[in-house]
N, C-alpha and C positions, 0 to 999 in steps of 0.2 A: 351459423357457427363460423363459416369462412370469413364473414365480415368482422366478427369479433376478433378472430385470430389476427387478421390483417391489420386491424386497428391497433392491437398490441404490438405489432411489428412495424408500426409507422408506415403501413401500406407497402412494405417491401415484399418481394416475391418469396414465397415459402416453399421449400422442398419438404413436403409433409413426411415422406418415407424416411428421409435422412434425419429429420428432426425427431421423429418418434423412435427410431432405432438408436440414435445418439442418446436420447433421454433415458431409454431402457438401460443402456450401458452405464450411464452415469448413476442411475438408481442402484444398480448392483454394486458399483464401486463406492457409493456413499455409505453402505451398511457397515463394513468393518471400520471405516474411518470414524463414523459417528460413535460407534460402540467404543472404540479405543479412546477417543477424546473424552467421552463421558467417564470412562474408568480412570483416566489420568486425573480428572477433576474430582474423583471420589464419589461419583454419582451413579445412579442406576443407568444401564445402557439405554433404556427407553427414553430417558431425559435427553440424551444425545440424539436419538432417532427422531423424537418429536421436534427438536430444534432444527434438525436437517430438513424435515418436511415443511415446517412453517417458514423458515428462512428462505429455503429454495423457492417455495411457491410465491411468496410475497414479492421477493426481489425479481423473480422472473416476470411477474406481471407489471410492476410499476417501476422497476429499477432503471438506471441510466445506461446499462450496457447489455443489449440482447446477446444471449449466448453465454453469459457469465453465470456461474453456479455458486450459490452461497449455502452455508450450512454450519454445523458445529465444527469448530476449528481448534487446533492445538494451542494457538496463540491466546485464545480466550480461556481455554481450559487451564493453562498455566497460571493465569491471573486469578481465577476464582477458586483454585484448589484449597487455599488456606481458609477462605470464607466458608466453603462447604464443610471443611473439617471442624471448624469452630462453631458454626451456627446452623448448618443443615441446608437442605435444598430449598426450603421456603424463602430463606434470605437470598439464595441465588436467583430465584425468580424475580424477587423485588429489585435486586441489583441490576438484572438484565433490563427490566422495564425502565428504570431510571437512566441507564446507559443509552437506551433507545431514544429517550426524550432528548438527551444531550446531542445525539447524532441527528435527529430531526432538526433541532435548533441550528446545528452547524450547516445543514443543507439549506435551511431557510435564510440564513444569514450569508449564504454563498461562500462558505469557507473552503469549498472544494477547490477553488482556484489557488489555494496555498500549495497544492501539489506542483505548481510551476516552480516552486522554490527548491524542489528536490532535484539535484544534479544527476546527470546520466551515470556517473560512476557509482552513485548511491543506488540507483535502480539496478545496475549490473550486479553490485554486491548483494543487494536484497534477493535478486533472482537466483544467483549462484548459491547463496546461503540456504535459501528455501529448497533448492534442488537437492542439496546435500542432506538437509533435514528430512525431506521426503524419502530419500534413499535409505538413510539410517533408520527411519521408522519401520522400514520393511524387514530389517535384519532380525527383529523379534520373531518373525514367522519361521526362522531357521533355528529356533530354540524350543526346548520342551517346557512343560509347565513349571519347572524349577529354575528356569533361566539358563540352563546349560545348552550348549550347542548340540544339535541332533548328530547322531553317529550312525555309521553304516547305511543300511538300506533306507531308513527314513530320510536321511540327508540326501542320498543320491536320488531318491524319488522326488523330493522337493525341488532339487536343482534341475532335474530333467523336465519337470512340469513347468517350472518358471521359465526355463530356457525355451521350451516349446512356445509358450505364450509370447515371449519376446520375439522369437523368430516369426511367428504369425503376424504380430503387430508391425514388424519391420518389412516383411515381404509381401503381405496381402495387398497393401495400397499400391504396390508397383504393378500388380496384376489387375485389380478391380477395386473400385470405390463404391460398389453397389451396396456392400454391407460394411458397417463400421468394424475395423480390425479388432477393436477391443471386445465387441460383442461376439465376433467370430471366434476369438481365442477362448473366451469363456465357454462357449458351446462345445468346442473341440475338447477342452480339458475335462469338462463335466462328463462328456460322452466316454472319454478314455477311462476315467476313474470309475464310472458306473459299470461299463461293460467288462472291464478287466478286474473289477472288484479290488481296486488299489486302496490300501490303507494309508490315508494321508490326512493332514489337519484340515478341518472344515470351519465354516463360519460358526457353527453351533458349538465348537470347542472354545470359542471366545466367550460367548454369552447367548442366552435366549433373546430373540428379537420379537417375540409374540406380544402383542398388546392391543388395546382398543383405540377408539377415536379420541384424540386429545381435546376433550371438552374444556371450554373456558372456565377459569376460576380465579378468585382473588388470592394472592399469596397470604398465607396465614402467619403474618408477623404483626407485632404491636405497632400501631400508628403513632409512634412517639418520636421525639427529637433524638433520643438516644439511638433508636433503631436506624434513623436516617443517617446519623453520624457514622454508624457502623458500615453501611453499604455505600456511602458517598464516595470514599476514595477508590473503592473497587469499581464503582460505576464509571468514574472518570477515566480510569485506566482502560477498562473494557471498551468504552466509547472511543478513546484515542487509538488503541491497538486495532480495533475493528475498522475504523475509518482509514488508517494508514494502510493496512493490508488490502482492504477493498479497493481503495483508489489506486494503489500501485498495481494491483491485479488488473484493474480497468485499463490502465495505461499500457500494460503488456498486451492485453487482448486487442486494444486499439492498434498497436504496432503490427500484430500478426495479421489482423483482418484488414488493415489499412482503412479503417473507419474511425469515427470519433464518438465516444460515449459522453454522457453528462455526469461530471463528478458531483455536482450539487444534487441532482435528481437521485443519484445512487446513494448519497448520504441520507436523504430523506427516506428512501426505500429501506436501507439498512436499519435505520432507526425504527421505522414502522414495523419491520419484521421482528426486531428484537423486543419491541413492546408486546406484540402479539405472542411471541415465543414465551415471554415471561408469564403471560396470562393463560397459556395452554400447557404449562409444565415443561418448558424447554430450557436448556442451559444457554441459549443465545449463540451467537456466532458472527460470521462475516463471510466475505468472499473466499472461495477455496481455489487457489491457483491450480492445484493438481486436477481436480474435477473439471475446472473450467477448461484446462488444456485438453483433457480427454474429450470434452464436448466439442471444442473447436476443431481438434484434429480429426474428429469423426465427421466433420463437414457441417455441423450445426452453426447457424448464423442468426437464428431468430429466437423469439421468446418461447416458442412452443416446446423446444427441447427441455428447457428448465421446468416448465409446467408439467410435462410428461414425467420427468425424473422425480419430481416431488410427489405427484399423485401415485406413481407406481411404487415409490418408497412406502407410502401409507398403505397401499394395497398389500405389499409384502408383509408389513407389520400385522395387519388385521387378518389376512386370509392365507398368505403364502409362507408363513414363518417356517413351517416344518420342512418345506422344500428348499428355501433359501439357506437354511441352516446346514443343509447337506452339501452346499457348494464348496469346492476345494479352495482353501485360502491361497494356494499356489497361483490360481488364475488371477485373482485380484492383486497379489503381490507382484506378479510379472507385469501387469498393466501399470502399476504405480512406479515400478523401476524404470519402465520405458518413459513414463511421464517425467521422472526425475532427469533422465538423460536428455529428453527434449526440452526441459525447462532450463537447464544449465546453458548459459551464454558462452558457448565455446569460442565465439568470435572475440570475446573479451581477452582470452588467453593469447590469441594471435596478434593482438594489438599492444601487448605489454611493452614491446620495445619501441612502439610508436607513440604511446600515450605519455603525457607529462608525468613526471615522477610523483607529484602530489595526487594526481588522479588515480594512479596505481595504488598508492597508499590508502586512499579513501575506499577504493573498491575492495581491497583485501581486508581492511578494518571492518567494513560493514558485513562482509561475508563471514568473518570469524565471529563477530558479535551475534549475528543471526543464528549461527550454529551453536555457539556455546552459552549465550546469555539470553537475549530477548529481542524479538523482532522490532518492537517500538523503540527500544533503547538503541538498537543498531542504526535504524534510519535517522533518529534524532542525532546521534553522535556523528554520523556521516554528514548530515546537513551542517552541523556546527563546525566541524573541521573544514569542510569545503568553503563555508562562509568566511572563516578566519583566514584561510589560504587566499581567497579572493581579495579580502581586505588588505592583507599583507602585500600582495602583488600590486594592487592598485595604489597603495600608499607610496610606492616607489616611482609612480608614473607622473606625479605632478611636477611640472616644469614652469620656468618663467623666462620669457625672452625679454631682454632689457634694451631700451634705446632712449636717447634724449632728442627731442624735436628741436626745431629752429627757435622756439620760444624759451628754451632752457627747461622745459618740463620733462621729467623722467617718466617713462611708461614701463610698467610691468605687465606683460601680456601672459596671463596664467593659462596653462594647459593641463587638463586632467581634473578629476573630481577632488573637491576639497571636503574631507570628512575626518572622522576621529583618527583614522590611521595615517593621514597625510599632513596633519596640521604642523607637526614638528619640522618636516621638510619645507613646508610652505613658509614658516617663520624664518627659516635660514636663508631664504631667497632675497631678503631686503637688507639694504645698507642704510639704516635710518640716519646715522650720524653724518655720513658723507653725501647723502642725496640732496638735491636742490630744494628750494622752498616749496615747490609744488610737485606733487606726485600723482600719477594716474595708475590705478590698478584695474586692468581690463579683464573681465570675466567672460569674454565672448566665447572662448573655447573651454570654459570651466563651469562648474556648478557648485553652489553652496548646498551641502546635502543634509547636515544635521546640526545639533546644538554645539558640538565641538567646533565645527566650522564657523558658526556664527561667533562663538567666543574668540576664535582665532582672528577673524576680521576685526572684531571689537578691539582686541589687544594691539593689533598692528596700527590701527588708527590712533589709539591712545599713545603709543610709542612716538608716532610722528607729532602728535599734538603737544607732547611734553617738551619737544625741542622746537616748537613754534613753526611747524610745517603743516601744509594743508594737503589733504588726501581726497581724491575723487574716485568713487567706485563707478566703473563704466560697464555697460552691457550686462547689468544684472537682469536675468530673466524674471518673468512674472512669478514663477514658483519660488525663486530665490527671495524675491522681495516679500512675498507672502510669509515665507519662513522667518525673515527678519522682523516683520510686523508682529507675527504671532508670539515671537520670543520677547518682544518689547526690549530688544537690545539697544543699548545706549550708543547708537551709531548714527552719525550725520551722513546720510546717504546722498552723495552729490552725483547724480546721474548726468553725465555730459550729453548734450544734444548730439545725436548721431543718426542719420537716416537709416543705418543698418541695425538699429537697436533691436528689432524683432528677429534678428538672425538666429538667436537662441530662443527656441519655442518650448512650450510645455510638452 
């Protein structure tokens, strides 16, 4: 058994007590989250719980980030809610299976590296927005069944118990790390409620979690083109949202633990988990930043904690439902509020007056979109805005140093990237009518980047040709020349002999 666990953990040293206790804490915290997300999607609570079990188990075993927890998530629930309402749970299962196939393909084609394109302000905005979402999701526990705020003794009781949990989670790690603070706070609150017979909201007040083993079955939908067209758009969005949230969570855990996970392996694991989730009656999901942070903050660093959390969740469903349903929601609410506080990047606020203005704008934009609209839309919008800002700033950086040599040849030494954003400034650098009969355009400190740049070079050579002047292109790097060749641009490339030609490398 030890050899198997060590194999799963890439032979790293495993603190078994910490892993087991952290997994147990996560299992308890998964229950209300999975139930709530299933209800948001308009599905049975067990569908969310089965998804949490399968997603957590599979990704813990084969995922690219030991210690990260996956399960049913709000991001996926929001996507599938309309499909659940219009076509029922069987279409949800098929949708999740197809989404999993897309995610596996993304991992096999190594698309995880695209996360390199996500700028740091976008990550900050995503994390801050998610922290706010996690916090706001806990506010429902301070309301009654009709959606009204609790009044009097029930509110004071809830506040006191939540405050006690937060105090334990803040103070216990300063005294000892022998027991995860989250698990300790749950035990203390359960004991207080039980021995003092306190009337407060419990897990059972949300929904029953009792169920059997999730046996595999094929979704009962017609195998027709029409059914495929119904689930395809939802599957694409689920796959995209799941990968974005999972890979961003992976990056965050990487930073906290100062280790590095594999984005492509995680994509394959997420896809495999979603496929199995769909075949076992689960709603699918992705990485859960809240539960992942509970796990990491409890000291877990290996795969065992995630395996324990998943297995214990299934044990609770099958054998311990009546006991778990009596657990006060205040305990889990306090834990999640502390997770939200720990998730928020407070350092990003302290750097507001030090960060460039556009970076602050992107951070705030992504935060607001994450809170009020959609996670995937927020990240996509942040990346697009950051890319446009980068293009605008680099468009202003292209320069040309001009000189005439002893032979009367005029040299234009270009500095900065030549791409769609800088072609206008590039064209303004040349004095075609007044230049001598022979001109050299030197790209030693520049790069031809895209089709717009190729067209710009083509146009400038045409302008000189019309007035009977010859142009030489000097120091074109190999990748620039390949770009010109692939485009079949009508350009007579005259590369002057120069021993420093290879100074610009691929």
